[in-house]
C-alpha positions in Angstrom: 0.1 0.1 0.0 1.1 3.5 -1.1 0.6 6.7 1.0 1.4 10.3 -0.3 1.6 12.9 2.7 1.3 16.2 0.7 1.8 19.6 1.3 2.7 19.7 4.9 5.8 21.3 6.7 8.0 18.7 7.4 10.0 19.0 10.6 12.7 16.3 11.1 15.3 17.7 13.5 17.6 14.4 13.2 17.9 15.1 9.7 18.1 19.1 9.8 15.2 19.0 7.6 12.3 21.8 8.1 10.4 22.8 5.1 7.6 22.1 3.2 7.6 18.7 1.3 5.7 15.6 0.4 6.5 12.2 1.9 5.9 8.8 0.0 5.4 5.7 2.2 5.7 2.6 0.2 5.2 -0.9 1.9 5.7 0.6 5.6 8.6 2.6 4.8 9.5 6.1 3.8 10.2 6.0 0.4 10.9 9.6 -0.8 10.7 12.9 0.8 10.6 16.0 -1.7 8.4 18.7 -3.4 5.8 17.8 -5.7 6.1 13.8 -5.6 4.2 11.7 -7.9 2.8 8.4 -6.8 0.2 6.8 -8.8 -2.4 4.8 -7.0 -1.3 6.3 -3.6 -4.0 7.3 -1.3 -3.2 11.0 -0.7 -3.6 12.8 3.0 -3.6 16.4 2.4 -1.5 18.0 5.4 -1.5 21.7 4.0 -1.1 24.3 6.6 0.0 21.3 9.2 2.9 19.8 10.6 4.1 16.5 9.4 6.7 15.1 12.5 8.4 12.1 13.0 5.9 9.7 15.0 5.9 11.0 18.7 7.1 8.7 21.1 5.8 8.1 25.0 8.7 6.8 27.2 6.7 6.5 30.0 3.1 4.8 30.3 1.2 2.6 32.5 -0.8 -0.1 30.2 -1.8 -2.0 33.1 -2.0 -5.4 31.5 -1.6 -8.1 32.4 -3.6 -8.1 35.7 -5.1 -5.0 36.0 -7.0 -4.8 33.0 -10.2 -2.9 34.4 -7.8 0.4 34.6 -6.1 -0.3 31.0 -5.4 -2.7 28.5 -2.9 -2.8 25.7 -5.9 -2.6 23.3 -7.3 0.8 24.9 -4.0 1.9 25.9 -2.5 2.0 22.6 -5.8 3.7 21.1 -5.3 6.2 23.6 -1.9 6.8 22.5 -2.7 6.9 18.8 -5.5 9.6 19.4 -3.2 11.3 21.6 -0.6 11.6 18.6 1.7 8.6 19.6 3.2 6.2 17.4 5.2 4.5 19.9 4.8 4.1 23.8 7.4 2.2 26.3 5.0 0.8 29.1 6.2 0.2 32.7 6.5 -2.9 34.3 4.4 -2.4 37.5 1.6 -4.7 36.2 0.2 -7.5 38.3 2.4 -9.7 38.2 5.1 -7.1 38.1 7.1 -7.6 34.4 10.3 -8.9 35.8 11.1 -12.1 33.6 11.7 -13.2 30.0 8.0 -14.7 29.8 6.3 -11.6 30.7 8.2 -9.2 28.4 7.1 -11.9 25.5 3.5 -11.6 26.6 3.6 -8.2 26.4 5.0 -8.1 22.7 2.8 -10.7 21.7 -0.1 -9.2 23.1 1.0 -5.7 21.6 1.5 -7.4 18.3 -2.2 -8.6 18.2 -4.3 -5.9 20.2 -1.9 -3.0 19.7 -2.6 -0.2 17.0 1.0 1.7 18.0 4.6 0.2 18.4 4.8 -0.9 22.1 8.2 -1.3 23.7 8.3 -3.2 27.3 10.4 -2.0 30.0 11.3 -4.6 32.8 11.7 -4.3 36.4 15.0 -3.5 38.2 14.2 -6.1 41.0 11.8 -9.1 41.5 8.4 -8.2 42.1 9.6 -4.4 42.2 10.3 -5.2 45.9 13.5 -3.6 45.8 15.7 -6.3 47.3 16.7 -9.1 44.6 17.7 -8.0 41.3 15.5 -9.0 38.5 16.3 -11.1 35.3 18.1 -8.3 33.5 19.9 -10.0 30.6 16.8 -12.3 29.9 14.4 -9.5 29.7 16.8 -7.6 27.3 17.0 -10.7 25.1 13.1 -10.7 24.8 12.8 -7.0 23.7 13.0 -4.8 27.1 14.2 -1.4 26.1 14.9 -0.2 29.8 14.6 -1.1 33.4 12.8 0.6 36.0 10.6 -0.1 39.4 8.5 3.0 38.6 6.2 3.5 41.3 8.3 2.1 43.8 11.8 3.7 44.5 14.6 1.5 44.9 15.6 2.5 48.3 18.8 0.4 48.8 21.6 2.0 47.2 23.7 -1.3 46.9 21.1 -2.9 44.9 20.5 0.3 42.4 24.4 0.1 42.3 24.3 -3.2 41.3 21.5 -2.7 38.9 23.4 0.1 37.2 26.2 -2.3 36.7 24.7 -5.1 35.1 22.5 -2.9 32.8 25.6 -1.5 31.7 26.6 -4.7 30.6 23.5 -5.2 28.5 23.7 -1.4 27.3 19.9 -0.7 28.8 19.2 2.8 30.2 18.1 2.6 34.0 14.9 4.9 34.4 14.7 5.7 38.2 11.6 6.7 39.8 13.3 9.2 42.7 11.6 9.0 45.9 12.4 8.5 49.2 9.6 6.9 50.9 10.5 7.8 54.4 10.6 11.5 53.3 7.6 11.0 51.7 6.0 9.8 55.0 2.6 9.1 53.4 1.8 12.6 52.0 -0.9 12.9 49.7 0.3 16.3 48.0 3.3 19.0 47.8 4.3 20.2 51.4 3.7 24.0 51.7 1.3 26.5 51.9 -1.5 24.6 50.2 -1.0 21.6 51.9 -1.5 23.4 55.1 -4.8 25.3 53.7 -6.1 22.3 52.1 -5.7 20.1 55.5 -3.5 17.3 53.4 -0.5 15.8 54.4 2.4 17.2 52.2 5.2 15.6 50.4 8.6 17.4 50.7 10.7 18.4 47.6 13.7 16.6 49.2 11.8 13.4 49.2 12.6 13.6 45.2 16.2 15.7 45.3 17.7 13.4 47.7 17.1 10.3 45.7 18.0 12.3 42.5 21.1 13.2 44.1 21.9 9.5 45.1 21.1 8.3 41.7 23.3 11.0 40.0 26.2 9.8 42.0 25.6 6.1 41.2 25.7 6.9 37.5 28.9 8.8 37.9 30.5 5.7 39.7 29.3 3.2 37.3 29.2 5.1 34.0 25.7 3.3 33.4 23.0 5.6 31.2 20.5 6.8 33.9 17.0 8.5 33.1 15.2 10.2 36.0 11.7 9.8 35.4 8.9 12.7 36.0 11.3 15.4 37.3 9.0 17.9 39.4 11.3 20.4 41.5 13.5 23.3 41.0 16.1 21.4 42.8 15.7 18.1 40.8 16.4 20.3 37.5 19.5 22.0 39.1 21.1 18.6 40.2 20.4 17.2 36.6 22.0 20.5 35.1 25.0 19.9 37.0 25.3 16.2 36.3 25.5 17.5 32.4 27.9 20.0 33.1 30.4 17.1 34.4 29.7 15.0 31.4 27.6 12.2 33.3 25.4 10.0 31.1 22.1 11.5 32.8 19.0 12.3 31.0 15.8 13.3 32.5 12.1 13.8 31.6 9.3 16.1 32.7 5.3 15.6 32.3 2.7 17.7 31.0 1.0 18.1 34.3 4.2 19.2 36.0 4.7 21.9 33.8 1.0 23.2 33.7 -0.4 22.7 37.2 0.5 24.0 40.8 -0.4 22.6 43.9 -2.9 25.2 44.2 -5.2 23.0 41.7 -5.7 20.6 44.5 -8.3 23.1 45.9 -10.8 21.4 44.4 -10.0 17.8 46.0 -10.3 16.6 42.5 -8.3 13.4 42.7 -7.4 13.9 39.1 -4.8 16.1 40.4 -3.2 13.4 42.8 -0.3 12.6 41.3 3.1 10.8 42.5 5.5 13.1 42.5 2.9 15.8 43.4 2.0 18.6 41.7 4.6 21.4 43.1 5.0 25.3 43.4 5.0 27.8 40.7 9.1 28.4 41.4 9.3 24.5 40.5 7.1 24.9 36.9 9.2 27.9 36.0 12.5 25.9 36.9 11.2 22.7 34.6 10.0 25.0 32.2 13.5 26.7 32.0 15.3 23.1 31.8 13.1 22.2 28.9 14.2 25.3 27.3 17.4 25.0 28.0 17.7 21.3 27.4 18.5 20.2 30.9 15.3 18.1 30.5 15.4 16.3 27.4 12.2 14.4 27.1 8.4 15.5 27.7 6.5 12.0 28.7 2.9 11.6 30.2 3.4 9.1 33.0 -0.1 8.0 32.1 -1.6 6.1 34.6 -5.5 5.2 34.3 -7.5 4.0 37.3 -10.8 3.3 37.2 -13.8 5.5 38.2 -14.8 3.5 41.5 -10.8 3.8 43.0 -10.5 7.6 42.0 -14.0 8.8 43.3 -13.4 8.6 47.2 -11.8 11.2 49.7 -8.7 12.6 48.1 -6.2 10.8 50.8 -7.7 7.4 50.0 -7.4 7.7 46.1 -4.3 6.2 44.3 -2.1 8.4 42.6 -1.9 8.9 38.7 -3.5 11.0 35.7 -4.3 10.1 32.6 -2.1 11.9 29.9 -1.7 10.4 26.3 -4.8 12.1 25.0 -3.7 15.7 26.2 -0.2 15.9 26.1 0.4 17.3 22.6 -2.3 19.9 23.0 -0.9 21.0 26.8 2.8 21.0 25.2 1.4 23.5 22.7 -0.5 25.4 25.2 2.4 25.7 27.6 5.5 25.6 25.8 5.4 26.3 21.9 2.4 28.8 21.8 4.0 31.3 24.2 7.4 30.6 22.7 9.3 28.7 25.2 9.9 25.8 22.6 10.3 25.7 19.0 8.2 22.9 17.1 11.8 21.6 16.5 12.7 21.5 20.3 9.4 20.0 20.7 9.7 17.4 18.3 13.2 16.6 19.8 11.8 16.0 23.5 8.8 13.8 22.4 10.3 11.7 19.5 14.1 12.5 18.5 15.2 12.0 22.2 13.2 9.2 23.7 14.1 7.4 20.4 17.8 7.9 21.0 17.8 6.9 25.0 15.8 3.6 24.6 17.9 2.6 21.4 15.2 2.7 19.0 15.2 2.8 15.5 12.9 5.6 15.2 12.4 9.6 15.9 13.3 10.4 12.1 11.8 11.0 8.5 14.8 9.8 6.7 14.1 7.6 3.7 14.0 4.0 4.8 12.9 5.0 7.8 10.1 3.0 9.4 7.0 5.2 8.3 5.6 6.2 11.7 4.5 9.9 11.3 2.4 12.3 13.3 0.4 15.1 11.6 -0.7 18.1 13.9 -2.7 21.2 12.8 -1.1 23.8 14.8 -4.4 26.0 14.7 -7.0 23.4 15.8 -8.8 24.2 19.0 -10.7 21.5 21.0 -12.3 21.4 24.4 -11.1 18.3 26.5 -14.0 16.1 27.1 -12.8 12.9 29.4 -15.9 11.0 28.3 -14.5 10.7 24.9 -10.8 9.4 25.7 -9.9 6.5 23.9 -8.5 5.2 27.3 -10.4 3.5 29.9 -8.8 5.8 32.4 -10.8 9.3 32.7 -8.9 10.5 35.8 -8.0 14.0 34.4 -8.0 17.4 35.7 -8.1 18.8 32.2 -11.8 18.3 31.4 -13.3 21.6 29.7 -9.6 22.9 29.1 -9.5 24.6 25.6 -6.3 23.1 23.9 -5.0 24.5 20.6 -2.5 22.6 18.4 -3.6 19.1 18.2 -2.8 15.7 16.2 -5.0 15.0 13.2 -3.4 12.3 11.9 -1.2 9.4 13.1 0.8 6.7 10.6 1.8 3.7 12.3 4.3 1.5 10.0 2.4 3.0 6.8 -1.1 2.3 8.1 -3.4 5.2 8.9 -4.7 4.7 12.8 -6.2 8.0 13.5 -7.3 10.4 11.1 -9.4 13.8 11.8 -9.3 13.3 15.5 -10.8 10.0 15.1 -9.3 6.2 15.4 -9.7 4.5 11.9 
């Protein structure tokens, strides 16, 4: 099957290409990029006045399968990803059972091949059961297709275990994705510690609960020489620690989520449990620092930490609700609203953070639109406006505080391996 994406502005930072052009797709691969391309018998997609980007990659999602299918499945989660503009996702291992062995990595790959509509790359656990004490089967998981290791959702509190994990991961050239949280300092808090936690009568989580662990894992990265990726960075101190690590030339990268550069702790005031996330929504100074970190390259990646829950789980008192927010279907619009439209990031810089850099960090043959590349393409209409309606989400999870927000700059077409999976904001 041939596809011709015609007349859009092609933005391909990996190949230093940014101009109006056509893209010809044949047999799932990009066969030509240029102006006024001809293709007899090809289906034509009109991209006039739109941005044609290498397929977006979300390197931090929770697909919940196996074992937690009431929250999300690989089928529903990949459809949410497609509707959100993503052609690839990397899924975290905190399922039930935890993805800590070869068989479960193979299960995810098999289920993604049969049920998924975008590419799925499994992340294996650092420790068995993500219990933090005994290393998981890192080499076996790598051979089965795991692209990284992480105990996301739980920290590896034992520094010696984390050191050994990094040393093993380096042998297999796997990045270690660190959930930086000192659970003793977090002390069962439910929101950011500060003025608003006092006003709202909720137990706070100190910035130090994150920053202490960021510092520890940067030091372990320096000791071991391992690729370490700091997940969902949320404080000014953490941003500065990563900035210092990069100045020292360490192999440390970091990501930020849309909710952490959009909402402050004040948003918890309505006690909407959609605002209960871990790490928590922080202060205005932290948001400024995260945005500065995105702007100066300290923070490499924008990832959603898409964490769906059932309505019944979230529709409880704030203290008893689980942490987590769904993010796949609002990420692009929020990135344009908070970063691109105000001029903090160019579209090219956004593409680096949502496609080029995730592909590089995870070692994926993605993130560019060169001839011969997989035909994974995201088309965005920068002028399209839409009011967020959580009931229209393809995700099973509706736990988002962004319902009713108007966003401008949204994906309209998603092509995965040469196949159109989303068009005109609707799944195909």
